[in-house]
C-alpha positions as CSV (number, residue, x, y, z in Angstrom):
1,X,-58.1,-35.6,21.6
2,X,-59.3,-32.0,21.8
3,X,-62.7,-32.8,20.5
4,X,-62.9,-35.9,22.8
5,X,-61.9,-33.8,25.8
6,X,-64.6,-31.2,24.9
7,X,-67.2,-34.0,24.5
8,X,-66.3,-35.4,27.9
9,X,-66.5,-32.0,29.4
10,X,-70.0,-31.4,27.9
11,X,-71.2,-34.8,29.2
12,X,-69.8,-34.0,32.6
13,X,-71.5,-30.6,32.6
14,X,-74.8,-32.1,31.5
15,X,-74.5,-34.7,34.2
16,X,-74.0,-32.0,36.8
17,X,-76.9,-30.0,35.6
18,X,-79.6,-32.5,34.8
19,X,-78.8,-35.8,36.6
20,X,-80.5,-36.2,40.0
21,X,-79.9,-39.9,40.8
22,X,-76.7,-41.9,41.1
23,X,-74.7,-42.9,38.1
24,X,-73.5,-46.5,38.3
25,X,-73.7,-46.3,42.1
26,X,-71.8,-43.0,42.3
27,X,-73.2,-39.6,43.1
28,X,-74.0,-37.6,39.9
29,X,-72.0,-34.6,41.2
30,X,-68.9,-36.7,41.5
31,X,-69.3,-38.3,38.1
32,X,-70.0,-34.9,36.5
33,X,-67.1,-33.2,38.2
34,X,-64.8,-36.1,37.3
35,X,-65.8,-36.0,33.7
36,X,-65.3,-32.3,33.6
37,X,-61.8,-32.6,35.0
38,X,-60.9,-35.5,32.8
39,X,-62.3,-33.7,29.7
40,X,-60.2,-30.6,30.5
41,X,-57.1,-32.7,30.9
42,X,-57.7,-34.7,27.7
43,X,-58.4,-31.5,25.8
44,X,-55.2,-29.8,27.1
45,X,-53.1,-32.8,26.3
46,X,-54.7,-32.9,22.8
47,X,-53.9,-29.2,22.2
48,X,-50.2,-29.8,23.2
49,X,-50.0,-32.9,21.1
50,X,-51.5,-31.1,18.1
51,X,-48.8,-28.4,18.3
52,X,-46.0,-30.9,18.7
53,X,-47.2,-32.9,15.7
54,X,-47.7,-29.8,13.6
55,X,-44.1,-28.6,14.3
56,X,-42.7,-32.1,13.4
57,X,-44.6,-32.1,10.1
58,X,-43.4,-28.6,9.2
59,X,-39.8,-29.6,10.1
60,X,-40.1,-32.7,7.8
61,X,-41.6,-30.6,5.0
62,X,-44.9,-32.5,5.2
63,X,-48.1,-30.6,4.3
64,X,-50.2,-29.4,7.2
65,X,-53.8,-28.5,7.1
66,X,-54.7,-24.8,6.8
67,X,-57.8,-22.7,7.6
68,X,-60.1,-22.3,10.5
69,X,-63.2,-24.4,11.2
70,X,-65.4,-22.1,9.1
71,X,-63.0,-22.1,6.1
72,X,-62.8,-25.9,6.3
73,X,-66.6,-26.3,6.5
74,X,-67.0,-24.0,3.5
75,X,-64.4,-26.1,1.5
76,X,-66.0,-29.4,2.3
77,X,-68.6,-29.3,-0.6
78,X,-65.8,-28.4,-3.0
79,X,-63.7,-31.2,-1.7
80,X,-66.4,-33.8,-2.1
81,X,-67.3,-32.5,-5.6
82,X,-63.7,-32.7,-6.7
83,X,-63.3,-36.2,-5.2
84,X,-66.5,-37.3,-7.0
85,X,-65.2,-35.9,-10.3
86,X,-61.8,-37.4,-9.8
87,X,-59.9,-34.1,-9.9
88,X,-58.7,-34.4,-6.4
89,X,-56.8,-37.6,-5.9
90,X,-55.2,-36.9,-2.6
91,X,-58.2,-38.2,-0.7
92,X,-58.8,-41.9,-1.3
93,X,-62.4,-42.9,-2.2
94,X,-62.3,-45.4,0.7
95,X,-62.1,-42.4,3.1
96,X,-65.4,-40.9,1.8
97,X,-66.9,-44.4,2.1
98,X,-65.8,-44.5,5.8
99,X,-67.3,-41.1,6.4
100,X,-70.6,-42.3,5.0
101,X,-70.4,-45.5,7.1
102,X,-69.7,-43.4,10.2
103,X,-72.8,-41.2,9.5
104,X,-75.0,-44.3,9.0
105,X,-73.7,-45.7,12.3
106,X,-74.4,-42.5,14.1
107,X,-78.0,-42.3,12.9
108,X,-78.8,-46.0,13.1
109,X,-80.4,-47.3,16.3
110,X,-77.9,-50.2,16.4
111,X,-74.9,-49.6,18.6
112,X,-71.9,-51.6,19.7
113,X,-72.5,-50.4,23.3
114,X,-76.2,-49.8,24.0
115,X,-77.1,-46.2,24.8
116,X,-79.1,-47.5,27.8
117,X,-75.9,-47.9,29.8
118,X,-75.3,-44.6,31.5
119,X,-72.2,-42.7,30.1
120,X,-70.6,-45.9,28.8
121,X,-73.3,-46.3,26.1
122,X,-72.4,-42.9,24.6
123,X,-68.7,-43.6,24.3
124,X,-68.9,-45.6,21.0
125,X,-70.9,-42.8,19.4
126,X,-68.6,-40.2,20.8
127,X,-65.6,-42.0,19.4
128,X,-67.1,-42.2,16.0
129,X,-68.1,-38.5,16.1
130,X,-64.5,-37.5,17.2
131,X,-62.9,-39.6,14.4
132,X,-65.4,-38.2,11.8
133,X,-64.8,-34.6,12.8
134,X,-61.1,-35.0,12.9
135,X,-60.8,-36.8,9.6
136,X,-63.1,-34.5,7.7
137,X,-61.4,-31.4,9.2
138,X,-57.9,-32.6,8.3
139,X,-59.0,-33.6,4.8
140,X,-60.7,-30.2,4.2
141,X,-57.6,-28.4,5.6
142,X,-55.3,-30.2,3.3
143,X,-57.7,-29.5,0.4
144,X,-57.6,-25.8,1.3
145,X,-53.8,-25.9,1.3
146,X,-53.8,-27.3,-2.2
147,X,-56.3,-24.7,-3.4
148,X,-54.2,-21.9,-2.0
149,X,-51.0,-23.2,-3.5
150,X,-52.6,-23.4,-6.9
151,X,-53.9,-19.8,-6.9
152,X,-51.9,-17.6,-9.1
153,X,-49.8,-15.1,-7.1
154,X,-51.1,-11.6,-7.7
155,X,-48.7,-8.8,-8.6
156,X,-48.8,-5.9,-6.1
157,X,-50.7,-2.9,-7.4
158,X,-48.5,-0.3,-9.2
159,X,-46.0,-2.9,-10.5
160,X,-45.9,-4.0,-14.1
161,X,-45.8,-7.7,-15.0
162,X,-43.0,-7.0,-17.6
163,X,-40.3,-4.7,-16.2
164,X,-38.4,-4.6,-19.4
165,X,-41.2,-2.8,-21.2
166,X,-40.0,0.5,-19.6
167,X,-38.5,2.5,-22.3
């Protein structure tokens, strides 16, 4: 929801800046301002929802994704490589197929809602983009969590691994 809110806000801002004529019979300023307000509201609700869901998962003991956007982007090639090799079974192969299908849909000229329709024509693409970003980010975050849990815990410097060796 956060990504979708941001996307609506960007569309509203672009409508305010670059659209001169009416949009579906409404003034461009009204449509742009409305999309900005709706985008901010949806983004804020998404942020609150994300926190609530994260707290619930932690309380239940479920794994939650870790890492920021850059860490997750850097982990994505490793994730895809491990999925292809079969060494990471937590991500179903059907999910990578759906990601590929979403990318093909986004670059193809065929749309469910034609892009010629103002604002409405972009929503199907926006929905696919939001799902794709959310799905890839979550999977990469869970992969990072597994990587971090598998790292050997380092001993603090100055301490010996075998304390009984003191003589």
